[in-house]
C-alpha positions in Angstrom: -160.1 48.8 147.9 -163.2 49.8 150.0 -163.1 52.3 152.8 -163.4 49.5 155.4 -160.2 48.0 154.0 -158.2 51.2 154.2 -154.7 50.3 155.2 -151.3 52.1 154.8 -148.0 50.4 154.0 -145.0 51.9 155.6 -141.5 51.2 154.2 -139.0 51.5 157.1 -139.3 50.6 160.7 -137.2 53.5 162.2 -138.4 56.4 164.2 -140.4 58.0 161.4 -142.0 54.7 160.3 -143.0 53.7 163.8 -144.3 57.2 164.7 -146.4 57.2 161.5 -148.0 53.9 162.3 -148.9 55.1 165.8 -150.3 58.4 164.5 -152.4 56.6 161.9 -153.7 54.2 164.6 -154.7 57.2 166.7 -157.1 58.1 163.8 -158.3 54.6 163.5 -156.2 53.8 160.4 -154.5 50.4 160.1 -151.0 50.0 158.8 -148.2 47.5 158.1 -144.6 48.5 158.8 -142.0 46.8 156.6 -138.4 46.8 157.9 -135.8 45.5 155.5 -133.6 44.1 158.3 -134.4 40.9 160.1 -134.6 42.8 163.4 -135.5 46.4 164.1 -132.5 48.7 164.4 -131.2 49.7 167.8 -128.0 51.4 166.9 -127.5 55.2 166.9 -126.3 58.1 169.0 -127.8 60.1 171.8 -130.8 62.2 170.8 -132.2 65.6 171.9 -135.9 65.9 171.8 -137.3 69.4 172.0 -140.8 70.3 173.2 -142.1 70.1 169.6 -141.0 66.4 169.8 -142.0 65.4 173.3 -145.4 67.0 172.8 -145.9 64.5 169.9 -144.6 61.6 172.0 -147.2 62.5 174.6 -149.9 62.5 171.9 -148.8 59.1 170.6 -148.7 57.5 174.0 -145.0 57.0 173.9 -143.8 59.5 176.5 -144.8 57.3 179.4 -142.6 54.5 177.9 -139.6 56.8 177.3 -139.7 59.0 180.4 -138.0 56.5 182.7 -135.0 56.4 180.3 -134.8 60.1 179.4 -133.1 63.0 181.1 -134.5 66.5 181.5 -131.5 68.9 181.3 -131.7 72.1 183.2 -129.6 74.3 180.9 -127.6 74.4 177.7 -124.1 75.5 178.4 -122.2 76.9 175.4 -118.4 77.1 175.7 -115.4 78.3 173.7 -113.6 75.1 172.8 -110.0 76.4 173.1 -110.3 78.3 176.4 -113.2 76.4 178.0 -114.8 79.7 178.9 -118.6 79.5 179.2 -120.1 81.9 176.7 -123.7 81.5 177.7 -126.1 79.3 179.7 -129.4 79.0 178.0 -132.5 77.9 180.0 -134.1 74.5 179.4 -135.7 72.4 182.3 -138.7 74.2 183.9 -138.3 77.3 181.8 -138.8 75.7 178.4 -141.5 73.2 179.7 -143.6 76.1 181.0 -143.1 78.1 177.9 -144.0 75.4 175.4 -146.1 73.0 177.5 -143.7 70.0 177.1 -140.2 69.2 178.3 -136.9 69.1 176.6 -135.5 65.6 176.9 -132.2 63.9 176.1 -132.1 60.1 175.5 -130.4 57.3 173.7 -131.9 56.9 170.2 -132.2 53.2 171.0 -134.5 53.9 173.9 -136.7 56.1 171.8 -137.0 53.4 169.2 -137.8 50.8 171.8 -140.5 52.9 173.3 -142.1 53.5 169.9 -141.9 49.8 169.0 -143.4 48.8 172.4 -146.4 51.0 171.8 -146.8 49.8 168.2 -146.6 46.1 169.2 -149.4 46.7 171.6 -151.7 48.3 169.0 -154.0 45.9 167.1 -154.1 48.3 164.1 -150.4 48.0 163.5 -148.6 45.0 161.9 -144.8 45.0 162.2 -142.9 42.9 159.6 -139.2 42.4 159.3 -137.0 41.1 156.5 -139.1 42.8 153.8 -137.7 45.6 151.7 -140.0 47.4 149.4 -138.3 48.1 146.1 -141.0 49.6 143.8 -144.6 50.5 143.6 -147.4 51.2 141.2 -150.4 53.4 141.9 -153.7 51.9 140.8 -157.3 53.4 140.7 -158.2 51.8 144.1 -154.9 51.5 145.8 -151.2 50.9 145.5 -149.2 47.7 144.7 -145.7 47.5 146.1 -143.1 44.9 145.3 -140.4 43.6 147.6 -136.8 42.8 146.7 -137.6 39.1 147.0 -140.7 39.3 144.8 -143.3 39.9 147.5 -146.4 41.7 146.3 -148.1 44.0 148.8 -151.3 45.9 148.4 -152.4 49.0 150.4 -154.4 52.2 150.1 -151.2 54.3 150.4 -147.5 53.9 150.7 -145.3 55.9 153.1 -141.6 55.8 152.2 -139.8 56.3 155.6 -136.8 54.3 154.5 -134.2 56.8 155.6 -131.4 58.9 154.2 -130.4 56.2 151.6 -134.0 55.6 150.6 -134.4 53.1 147.7 -137.9 54.5 146.9 -137.0 58.2 146.8 -135.9 58.0 143.1 -139.4 56.7 142.2 -140.9 59.9 143.5 -138.1 62.5 143.0 -135.8 61.1 140.3 -132.2 62.1 140.4 -132.2 63.3 144.0 -129.4 61.9 146.2 -127.6 62.9 149.4 -124.3 64.8 148.9 -121.4 64.7 151.4 -121.3 67.6 153.8 -117.6 67.2 154.4 -118.1 66.4 158.1 -118.1 63.3 160.2 -119.8 62.7 163.6 -118.0 60.5 166.2 -120.1 59.2 169.1 -119.8 57.2 172.2 -121.5 56.7 175.6 -119.6 57.0 178.9 -120.6 56.6 182.5 -121.9 59.9 184.1 -119.3 59.4 186.8 -116.6 60.2 184.3 -117.9 63.8 184.1 -115.5 66.1 185.9 -116.9 68.3 188.8 -116.2 71.5 186.9 -118.8 70.6 184.3 -122.4 71.7 184.9 -124.4 68.7 186.0 -127.6 67.7 184.2 -126.9 70.0 181.2 -126.4 69.9 177.5 -122.9 71.1 176.8 -121.7 72.5 173.4 -118.0 73.4 172.8 -117.3 75.5 169.8 -114.1 75.6 167.7 -113.0 76.2 164.1 -114.1 73.3 161.9 -115.4 71.2 164.8 -117.7 71.2 167.9 -118.4 68.8 170.7 -121.7 68.1 172.4 -122.3 66.0 175.5 -125.5 65.5 177.5 -127.1 63.0 179.9 -128.9 59.9 178.7 -130.2 56.7 180.3 -132.0 58.8 183.0 -128.8 60.6 183.7 -126.7 57.5 184.4 -124.6 57.9 181.2 -123.3 60.7 179.0 -123.7 60.8 175.3 -120.5 62.3 173.8 -120.5 63.5 170.1 -117.6 65.2 168.2 -118.5 66.7 164.8 -115.6 67.7 162.7 -114.4 68.4 159.2 -113.5 65.2 157.5 -113.6 63.7 153.9 -114.7 60.2 155.0 -117.8 58.9 153.2 -119.6 56.1 155.0 -123.2 55.2 154.6 -123.6 53.4 157.8 -124.4 54.6 161.3 -122.1 52.2 163.1 -118.6 52.4 161.6 -115.8 51.9 164.2 -113.5 54.8 164.8 -110.2 54.9 166.7 -109.8 56.9 169.8 -106.6 58.4 168.3 -108.6 59.8 165.4 -111.1 61.5 167.8 -108.3 62.8 170.0 -106.7 64.4 166.9 -109.9 66.3 166.2 -110.0 67.9 169.6 -106.2 68.5 170.1 -106.7 72.3 170.4 -109.6 72.1 172.9 -109.4 73.0 176.6 -107.8 70.4 178.9 -111.0 69.5 180.8 -112.7 68.4 177.6 -109.7 66.6 176.3 -109.6 64.7 179.6 -113.3 63.8 179.2 -112.8 62.5 175.7 -109.7 60.5 176.8 -112.0 58.4 179.1 -113.9 57.1 176.0 -112.6 54.2 173.8 -115.6 52.7 172.0 -116.1 55.3 169.3 -118.5 54.9 166.4 -118.8 57.4 163.5 -121.0 58.3 160.5 -120.6 60.7 157.6 -122.9 63.7 157.4 -124.9 64.3 154.2 -127.1 67.1 152.9 -129.6 67.1 150.1 -131.2 70.0 148.1 -135.0 70.4 148.6 -136.9 67.9 146.5 -139.1 69.0 143.7 -141.9 66.9 145.2 -142.5 64.6 148.1 -145.4 62.6 146.7 -146.6 60.9 143.6 -149.9 59.1 143.2 -150.5 57.2 146.4 -146.9 57.2 147.7 -145.1 59.9 149.7 -141.8 60.4 151.4 -141.3 61.1 155.2 -138.4 61.9 157.5 -134.8 61.6 156.3 -136.0 60.1 153.0 -137.8 63.5 152.4 -135.6 66.1 154.0 -132.4 65.0 155.8 -131.2 67.5 158.4 -127.6 68.1 159.6 -127.4 67.6 163.3 -126.7 71.2 164.3 -130.2 71.9 165.6 -131.0 68.5 167.0 -134.2 68.2 164.9 -133.8 65.3 162.5 -135.9 62.8 164.4 -138.3 65.4 165.6 -139.0 66.5 162.0 -140.0 62.9 161.3 -142.4 63.0 164.3 -143.9 66.2 162.9 -144.3 64.6 159.5 -146.0 61.5 161.0 -148.8 63.4 162.8 -149.3 65.8 159.8 -149.6 62.9 157.4 -152.0 61.0 159.6 -154.2 64.0 160.0 -154.2 64.7 156.2 -155.2 61.1 155.4 -158.0 61.2 158.0 -159.4 64.4 156.6 -159.6 63.1 153.0 -159.4 59.3 153.2 -161.6 59.1 150.1 -159.1 61.0 148.1 -155.6 59.7 149.0 -153.7 61.6 146.3 -155.2 64.9 147.5 -154.5 64.0 151.1 -150.8 63.4 150.3 -150.6 66.7 148.4 -152.0 68.5 151.5 -149.4 66.8 153.6 -146.7 67.9 151.3 -147.9 71.5 151.1 -147.9 71.6 154.9 -144.5 70.1 155.5 -142.3 71.5 152.7 -142.0 75.1 154.1 -141.5 73.9 157.7 -138.9 71.3 156.7 -137.0 73.8 154.6 -136.8 76.3 157.4 -135.5 73.8 159.9 -132.9 72.4 157.4 -131.7 75.9 156.6 -131.5 76.9 160.3 -129.5 73.8 161.0 -127.0 74.6 158.3 -126.7 78.1 159.6 -126.1 76.8 163.1 -123.3 74.6 161.8 -121.6 77.6 160.2 -121.8 79.5 163.5 -120.5 76.6 165.6 -117.4 76.2 163.3 -116.5 79.8 162.9 -112.8 80.9 163.1 -110.8 84.1 163.6 -112.6 87.4 163.9 -116.0 86.0 163.1 -115.6 83.5 166.0 -114.6 86.4 168.3 -117.7 88.3 167.3 -119.9 85.2 167.8 -118.5 84.8 171.3 -119.0 88.4 172.2 -122.6 88.3 171.0 -123.3 85.1 173.0 -121.9 86.6 176.2 -124.0 89.8 175.9 -127.3 88.4 174.7 -129.9 87.7 177.5 -130.2 83.9 177.6 -134.0 83.9 177.8 -134.2 86.2 174.8 -132.0 83.9 172.8 -134.2 80.9 173.6 -137.3 82.9 172.8 -135.9 83.2 169.3 -136.5 79.5 168.9 -140.2 79.8 169.7 -140.9 79.1 166.0 -139.1 75.8 166.3 -140.2 74.4 169.7 -143.7 75.9 169.7 -144.8 74.0 166.6 -148.2 72.4 166.8 -150.4 70.8 164.3 
């Protein structure tokens, strides 16, 4: 395959796949995105996008599409779940935007995906295809040949496997790796912002902490709605993102929470849930001309709100690596892997640590609460400079 025919195949049309196509196009590299479903997915929960993510969306030309649908919360309010007492109020809004040069947004995952897709559909270097699932691939001297589940044969210069947590291609690169249950389930719904009681801080991310569970809620749809998420210990194992859950099940998870939060949760009825999974670090992310990206490479528990943002970081890092050494794809993918592995591992570990802190009980929870009350909020947020300040 000649340099003029350089084209990247992307398995998966989610956030990571779309972002990769846009990042490649910014470097003049053509791509084809293959989504296994007949229509691109629009399900999912609310999403928090820190400055390390919104900065990338600006770079990809997506921020202008998403901004009208996003909210920019002023603070992050952390409360004790049982008493409802506010433990700390961490600065977001203007403070974090000035510190990191980009805003902190909250939005519906659907709106982010629609914005990415709209930008991709308008780009002549990107070809979006649905109803095609890549099942295998073979690296050849001048390219890679992929095969679809229906016998399709696809040729490209490189293959990006952005096919999610349950990647069918990961085993071709890192044999034996598979997600393991984390023993927790996330329940989600969206309610009108008018259902938020006056005692709650407006335009804020709220986190309520309790043993074995925590609750998060924040504005989406430009502040017109509230995304409500309950994450609790549970043995359920579901692969999907959109399993129905009963309101009674969710109410049971928060029965020991403060009355104002219970009242808020009681306003919601259309609950969906998904099981949480973790995966040990892979021995490698790439083989030959194929590489893993996003949740296929390093799934992240949602205790740091960084899963989708890690995929955005992957996308621009991979595009830059392929641009720097387009004549040697395998070396480019190794450079991408070396750049991403330490960063992804640090984020994954920090998220797991946050989960343990959120769900503490007894004396350790009391110590956590005391520490949060006494720590200067700006200093706490400065401790996340390594996360939100990431730049390529």
